[in-house]
Every structure is written in structure tokens, then in C-alpha cells.
C-alpha positions in Angstrom: -177.4 267.4 -80.5 -178.6 264.3 -82.3 -182.3 263.9 -82.9 -184.2 261.4 -80.9 -187.7 260.0 -80.7 -189.5 259.8 -77.4 -191.5 256.5 -77.4 -194.1 255.9 -74.6 -195.1 252.3 -74.5 -195.2 249.7 -71.8 -194.5 246.8 -74.2 -190.8 246.3 -74.0 -190.7 243.9 -76.9 -192.4 246.5 -79.2 -190.0 249.2 -78.0 -187.0 247.0 -78.6 -188.1 246.0 -82.1 -188.8 249.7 -83.0 -185.4 250.8 -81.7 -183.6 247.9 -83.6 -185.3 248.7 -86.9 -184.9 252.4 -86.6 -181.2 252.0 -85.9 -180.9 250.0 -89.2 -182.6 252.7 -91.2 -181.8 256.0 -89.6 -178.3 255.8 -88.1 -178.3 259.3 -86.6 -181.6 258.9 -84.7 -182.0 257.5 -81.3 -185.0 256.5 -79.1 -185.7 257.3 -75.5 -188.4 255.1 -74.1 -190.8 255.6 -71.1 -193.4 253.1 -69.8 -196.3 255.4 -69.1 -197.9 258.8 -69.5 -196.6 260.3 -66.3 -193.1 259.3 -67.1 -193.5 260.9 -70.6 -194.7 264.2 -69.0 -192.0 264.1 -66.4 -189.3 263.4 -69.0 -190.4 266.3 -71.1 -190.7 268.7 -68.2 -187.1 268.0 -67.2 -185.7 269.0 -70.6 -184.7 272.4 -71.8 -186.2 273.5 -75.1 -183.0 272.5 -77.0 -183.1 269.0 -75.5 -186.6 268.1 -76.5 -187.3 265.2 -78.8 -187.6 265.5 -82.6 -190.8 263.4 -82.4 -193.1 261.8 -79.9 -194.6 258.4 -80.5 -197.2 257.2 -78.0 -199.1 254.0 -77.5 -202.8 254.9 -77.4 -203.4 252.8 -74.3 -200.8 253.3 -71.5 -201.1 251.8 -68.0 -202.0 255.2 -66.5 -203.5 257.2 -69.3 -204.7 257.3 -72.9 -203.1 259.2 -75.8 -205.8 261.9 -76.0 -205.3 262.8 -72.3 -201.5 263.1 -72.9 -202.0 265.1 -76.1 -204.3 267.6 -74.3 -201.6 268.0 -71.7 -198.9 268.6 -74.3 -201.0 271.3 -75.9 -200.8 273.3 -72.7 -197.0 274.0 -73.1 -195.8 275.9 -76.2 -192.5 274.1 -76.1 -194.2 270.9 -77.4 -196.4 272.4 -80.1 -193.9 272.0 -83.0 -192.9 268.5 -82.1 -194.6 266.0 -84.4 -196.7 263.5 -82.5 -197.7 260.1 -83.7 -199.9 257.5 -82.0 -200.0 253.8 -82.5 -202.6 251.3 -81.4 -203.6 247.7 -81.8 -207.3 248.7 -82.4 -207.4 251.6 -84.8 -211.0 252.5 -84.1 -212.1 255.5 -86.2 -213.4 257.4 -83.1 -209.9 257.1 -81.4 -208.1 258.0 -84.6 -210.2 261.1 -85.2 -209.9 262.3 -81.6 -206.1 262.0 -81.8 -206.0 263.9 -85.2 -208.1 266.7 -83.7 -205.5 267.0 -81.0 -202.7 267.5 -83.5 -201.4 264.0 -84.2 -199.6 263.8 -87.5 -200.3 260.1 -88.0 -202.2 257.3 -86.3 -200.5 254.0 -86.9 -201.4 250.4 -86.5 -199.1 249.1 -83.7 -196.7 246.6 -85.3 -197.1 242.9 -84.6 -194.1 241.4 -86.3 -191.0 242.3 -88.4 -192.8 243.5 -91.6 -195.2 245.7 -89.7 -192.3 247.3 -87.6 -190.5 248.0 -90.9 -193.6 249.8 -92.2 -193.9 251.9 -89.0 -190.2 252.9 -89.1 -190.6 253.9 -92.8 -193.4 256.2 -91.8 -191.5 257.6 -88.9 -188.5 258.2 -91.1 -190.6 260.3 -93.4 -192.0 262.4 -90.6 -189.4 264.9 -89.7 -186.8 262.8 -87.9 -184.0 265.2 -88.6 -181.0 266.8 -87.1 -181.8 269.5 -84.6 
């Protein structure tokens, strides 16, 4: 199975830009997007252990939840413990960043706002264990 990133973000433009840039840099990786936290949890629950994503990238503020709430939920299922988790946010408040790191986030990123910033995010994601599974 080819690796894929599960991206939870309601901003379709940000998702499209991320997918487009990732496709340019990592040809074998794909992205599955969901718009909110409940859809992320449902998506994961409906996957067998061998069909889980290689990485999870979550927008800090989703319409129905915040990243720390989702991260706590993901910690309750051992199937998700080894999946690298990244969070992006427009704000980057230290308190938010620290809370996410305490919950196992590998990297807290500034949400991209333009081509150059999306390139930087994709570079970081490419370095973080997007690999064949």
C-alpha cells in the first residue's frame, strides 16, 4: 500500500495547495482530507491497522474541535500511537504549541499562507517519516 497523509482542515484552498505541492515533491505519497475532527476520527476507526495513514496533519482549530481534543482521543487507541502527528495553526501561541507537544505532536507548524510557506511545510512533512508502508 502506498503511504498517505491524513489532513484534517476545513480550508479547501489550503488542502488543495498542500496536495499539489506534496505531489510535486513526493510522488509516491498521497493525501486524504477530512473537514473536521469527527470525520477524522470516523475515517481512522473505519481503517484496518494496515490501512492507517503514514502521518496525520491537523489544523489546530477545526469547526467541531481543537487539535488537543483530537490528540487525546487518538492516544486512547494503540493503533495510532506510532503514527507521526503534526499540527498547523495560523496563531502559533506558545501555550497551544506546548499542549500539542505534550500530547505527542512531532511538529507544530505555522499554517501556510502562500506558495513559499506551503513549500516549507511540505519540506518539513517530507522529512517526517512519509515513507512506504
